[in-house]
VODREN-763964 format. One line per 3 residues: number of its first residue (from 1); their letters; for each residue x, y negated, z negated of C-alpha. Coordinates in nm, 4 decimals, padded with zeros to 6 digits. Layout:
<recs>
NUM = a = X/Y/Z; ...;
</recs>
This chain:
<recs>
1 = mal = -00.0374/00.0063/00.0218; 00.0759/-00.3387/00.0916; 00.0830/-00.6649/-00.0984;
4 = wkc = -00.0624/-00.9373/00.0848; -00.0754/-01.3685/00.0055; -00.3779/-01.6098/00.1294;
7 = skc = -00.1046/-01.8975/00.2298; -00.3665/-02.1185/00.1448; -00.5697/-02.0900/-00.2117;
10 = gst = -00.2743/-01.8532/-00.2634; -00.4926/-01.4901/-00.3738; -00.3634/-01.1689/-00.3082;
13 = kes = -00.5002/-00.8662/-00.2220; -00.3593/-00.4804/-00.2383; -00.4164/-00.3189/00.0927;
16 = rck = -00.2437/-00.0889/00.3340; -00.3827/-00.3105/00.6636; -00.2846/-00.7075/00.7042;
19 = pkk = -00.7218/-00.8285/00.6439; -00.8672/-01.0149/00.8563; -00.9690/-01.3176/00.5075;
22 = cps = -00.9060/-01.4208/00.2986; -01.1231/-01.2436/00.0065; -01.1381/-01.5887/-00.2032;
25 = cge = -01.1637/-01.8528/00.0468; -01.2954/-01.7097/00.3333; -01.0109/-01.7754/00.5427;
28 = met = -00.9599/-01.6674/00.8374; -00.6011/-01.5361/00.9718; -00.4390/-01.6769/00.6308;
31 = mck = -00.3203/-01.2842/00.4775; 00.0999/-01.2560/00.5484; 00.2313/-00.9786/00.3876;
34 = ees = 00.4565/-00.9828/00.0212; 00.8284/-00.9041/-00.0464; 00.8078/-00.6201/-00.2782;
37 = mts = 01.0193/-00.6439/-00.5444; 01.0611/-00.2295/-00.5881; 01.0508/-00.1057/-00.2298;
40 = gea = 01.2035/-00.3439/00.0500; 00.9097/-00.2113/00.3113; 00.8122/-00.5329/00.3317;
43 = kgg = 00.9771/-00.7717/00.6427; 00.7813/-01.0557/00.6920; 00.4037/-00.9914/00.7780;
46 = cka = 00.2272/-01.2756/00.9770; 00.4939/-01.2163/01.2844; 00.2481/-01.3633/01.5599;
49 = qgt = 00.1025/-01.6813/01.3575; 00.4424/-01.8465/01.1917; 00.2701/-01.8958/00.9151;
52 = ckk = 00.4523/-01.7410/00.6070; 00.7686/-01.8697/00.4653; 01.0153/-01.5870/00.4621;
55 = kas = 01.1820/-01.5787/00.0904; 01.6353/-01.5943/00.1625; 01.7525/-01.2765/00.1214;
</recs>
């Protein structure tokens, strides 16, 4: 499972697939994959929109 975070309101949701809209604010296409502290699986997410800011490694 991945953790997804809304770039508008900051709400998070755990899901295997990228949610189409935020469960809290309802904005479409704002959910971005969060970096996982325990796993190296997360690799940026939201590449197509460029709305997420990647953390420096």
